[in-house]
VOFI-312338 format. One record per residue (C-alpha): residue in three letters; x, y, z. Coordinates in steps of 0.02 Angstrom, whole numbers, plus 50000, padded with zeros to 5 digits. Layout:
# VOFI-312338
ALAXYZ ...
//
This chain:
# VOFI-312338
UNK470704926251181 UNK471314938651308 UNK472324924851394 UNK473184920651228 UNK473624938551201 UNK474304939851383 UNK475354924351354 UNK476014931451189 UNK476564947851273 UNK477444938251405 UNK478434928151284 UNK478894944151187 UNK479434952751348 UNK480494937451395 UNK481324937151223 UNK481634955951230 UNK482444954151403 UNK483534939451346 UNK484114949351193 UNK484654964151287 UNK485614952751414 UNK486534944351266 UNK486924961151191 UNK487584967451360 UNK488744951651369 UNK489404954051198 UNK489734972251236 UNK490614968451399 UNK491644954851305 UNK492134967351171 UNK492684980451303 UNK494104968751346 UNK495024972751195 UNK494134988851120 UNK494195005851195 UNK493175019751118 UNK494065036251098 UNK493715053751024 UNK494995058450891 UNK495055071950767 UNK495595071150586 UNK496885084450546 UNK497675089850382 UNK499525091150395 UNK501035093050279 UNK502355079550275 UNK504155084350235 UNK505225069050237 UNK507125071450210 UNK506785088750158 UNK505555084250024 UNK503645086950035 UNK502675071050017 UNK500805070049982 UNK499735055850061 UNK498455046349956 UNK496655046350002 UNK496805029350092 UNK497815037450232 UNK497245048950368 UNK498155059250513 UNK497335060550677 UNK497575070350842 UNK497135061851006 UNK497565066551185 UNK498675081151121 UNK499695069451011 UNK499795067050822 UNK499565049950752 UNK500235046750572 UNK499925032350454 UNK501415021150481 UNK501325012950313 UNK501435029550224 UNK502965034450319 UNK503805017750314 UNK503495016050122 UNK504215033750099 UNK505755029550203 UNK506005013050110 UNK505395001550254 UNK504244987250250 UNK502634984950356 UNK501534970050378 UNK500034968750487 UNK499644950950559 UNK497834950250594 UNK497984934650692 UNK499234939750820 UNK498794958350805 UNK500604962750777 UNK501294976450663 UNK502914970750589 UNK504224983250521 UNK505804979150425 UNK507064991950347 UNK508174989350192 UNK509624984150306 UNK508744969950397 UNK508084963050237 UNK509654964850144 UNK508684968749987 UNK510064975049888 UNK510834958149853 UNK509874957149687 UNK509604941849583 UNK508294949749466 UNK508464966249378 UNK507914975549225 UNK508394992449145 UNK507665004449015 UNK508195022048962 UNK507675037148868 UNK508215055448855 UNK509735053848972 UNK508645044949108 UNK508735027049154 UNK507455016249251 UNK508005001449348 UNK506814988049433 UNK507604976349554 UNK507104960749663 UNK508024952249795 UNK507394935349732 UNK506544927749585 UNK505434916649698 UNK504574921249857 UNK503584911049981 UNK501784916850012 UNK502274923450187 UNK503724933550125 UNK503594952250088 UNK504264954549910 UNK505884964849912 UNK505664974749755 UNK506214992449719 UNK506455003749577 UNK507525019549535 UNK507685033449409 UNK509425039549368 UNK509995054249271 UNK511455048849161 UNK511655064949067 UNK512785080149113 UNK512535095649202 UNK510915099149291 UNK509125096049232 UNK507355099049298 UNK505835088149263 UNK503985090349297 UNK502985075449350 UNK501525068549459 UNK501705060049630 UNK502525047849649 UNK503755050149503 UNK503975030749508 UNK502475020849509 UNK502115001849500 UNK500864989549426 UNK500664970349447 UNK499824957649331 UNK499464940249341 UNK499554925249211 UNK497644927249182 UNK497844945649132 UNK497154954349285 UNK498194969749305 UNK498214983449448 UNK499075000149424 UNK499545011149565 UNK498715027849571 UNK499765043349528 UNK499175059549589 UNK498965072049443 UNK499865085749537 UNK501265096149461 UNK502915093249548 UNK504685098249500 UNK506215088149534 UNK508005093549501 UNK509365080649448 UNK511215081549434 UNK512275068649350 UNK512035051649429 UNK510745058049545 UNK509345045349579 UNK507635043549652 UNK507275027249731 UNK505595019749778 UNK505055002749850 UNK503614992249796 UNK502064997549903 UNK501154983049983 UNK499474993249967 UNK499614988849779 UNK499454970549825 UNK497874974149929 UNK497064984049780 UNK497544969949662 UNK496754956749768 UNK495084966849789 UNK494934971149604 UNK495434954349548 UNK494094945949647 UNK492824959149584 UNK493274953249412 UNK493064935149458 UNK491414938849548 UNK492024933449714 UNK492394942449878 UNK494074942749962 UNK494204937850142 UNK494644950550272 UNK496114940850325 UNK496804938650146 UNK496694957450113 UNK497394962550278 UNK498884950750255 UNK499314958050084 UNK499804939650026 UNK499844935049846 UNK499164918049790 UNK500514905549727 UNK500794909249547 UNK501814918749423 UNK501734937949419 UNK502394952549317 UNK502894967349417 UNK503144983549318 UNK503875000649362 UNK503525016649258 UNK503965034949264 UNK503115049049163 UNK503855066349160 UNK504205082049060 UNK505925089049046 UNK505905107649079 UNK505865117848915 UNK505045102848824 UNK503225099048788 UNK503445080948756 UNK503165067748893 UNK504565055048927 UNK504005038548984 UNK505135025449063 UNK504485007749090 UNK505244990149130 UNK504604974049206 UNK505214959149300 UNK504494941449332 UNK504304934549508 UNK503554918349570 UNK502604915649731 UNK502544898349809 UNK501824891349966 
//
């Protein structure tokens, strides 16, 4: 009996040593492309082109080695650029509005109310799955003189829905902001890729299936037909009624 117990302990020790060896090998292999650092989360105010911008909860600013690291997607979206992370090649791809030539529109819709007009534009009617949709919207004041409005952030927000009825709205911070418009002034905003990510996750929750990490990180829509909408809710100074502008366009995604 004592001999059996001795053999059992020897086997357990051997297994433990082998496990530690394998763990050490995995850690050493991981060290070739991962580096552990100590960074600090910091709250900063972003003022872009003279206008204060508020980040969503999905973004964080960090300080490391006496340098400030900012979320590139937040800054790019605000400036009208496009970002895409390729998880396979570990590449961050950025394209601005000029390289994409998105203002060559083939798909556009408008709506108006209370001397304001909303426009929604797309560079194409049809995109391949690997393309970043070139979609943007703008609110324009078509009245006369100067006017102030109160609204949440952002003023222009988006939603996307598919043929099965799954819909994802963009979060709008319920903060009180004031914007001043003069005749023909516009606010322009590009379609945020983060909305595609949220749509993919919530769609799969409704379908009781899990999104793959690759699918979500690539922000790629499945082939099919989609409706993209833009909306703006605001109150004109001196009024108590909310003005709502909304319009939609249809796009198709193919392989």
